N, C-alpha and C positions, 0 to 999 in steps of 0.2 A: 706600650703597651699600646696596640694600634689597633686605632678605631670599628675593625672589625670584629675584633678577640673581642675589643672587651663586647664588642653588639652580641658576641655570643654567646658568654658569658654570665651573662645581662640574660640571655635567654633561657641559660639552662639553669642557673637558681633564678627564672618564673621573675622576673624586678620586672617591672616596667616603669619608669621616665622620662619626663619629655626632656629636652634639649639642655635647658639649661642645670636641671638635677644629674641627666647623663654624664655633660662635660664634667659637671664641681664634683662628680660620685670617682670619675678617670682619671681628672690632677689627682684629687687625697689620694686612688687610691696606685699613681706611677710612685710617690712621694710615699710612698709605703712599703713596695718595690724595693724601691732606691734604700730606702732604710736600712733593711731585710741584708738585704748588698752587702752595704758594709757590715753590721755581725757580721753577718760567711765571712769574709776577708779581716777577721781579725784572730794569728794565734795563739793558739793558750799554749802553746807545748810545750813554750821556754816559761823558767821563775819555783815558785811554789806551789803548790795548792793549799790555799788558805780554807780551809771547810770550817773555823772559828777566826777570823779575825781578831775578831774582839774579845780576850777573854774576862767571860761574864762569869762567878762565883759564882755557883748554884745553893740557890736555897730549898732546900727537905725541910720536910715537916718532920714529925715523930708517929711514925704508924704506933697503932696500938690496936691488941686483939680484943675485938667485942664480937660477943653476939648477939650475929644481926642474921635476921628473920625475913628480908626484902619480903621476898615472891610471897610469901603467905600477908604480909602485909598489905601487899599489892593485889589481891585478890583476895580479903577478906569482906570488903564491904558489893561486892557481884559475887554476882556467879560462876563457876569454871566446869570446865571439861579438861582433862589430861592438861594439866596445868594450863589450857589457853581460856583468854575472857570472854567469855555472853557479852555482845552488845544487843540493844534492841535490830531489829530486821527494819532497814535504810528501806 
């Protein structure tokens, strides 16, 4: 990334840096862009796709039917209007 291009990026982002910070951030940005170029060059078309490469047994819980009246419990100690909880005006 050229210096003038990096300065335009800083100006567009409304970031103000001194010369030392600018050089350091520009170097870091160039390293990041090089890393993304490496990632972009990887081919993933060959081979079998592995969504779950490690077989992990599922631990399921028992479901039980219960009569839960959660909405009524939530509004039990407060004022409500059409299933909305009314709180103090702030």
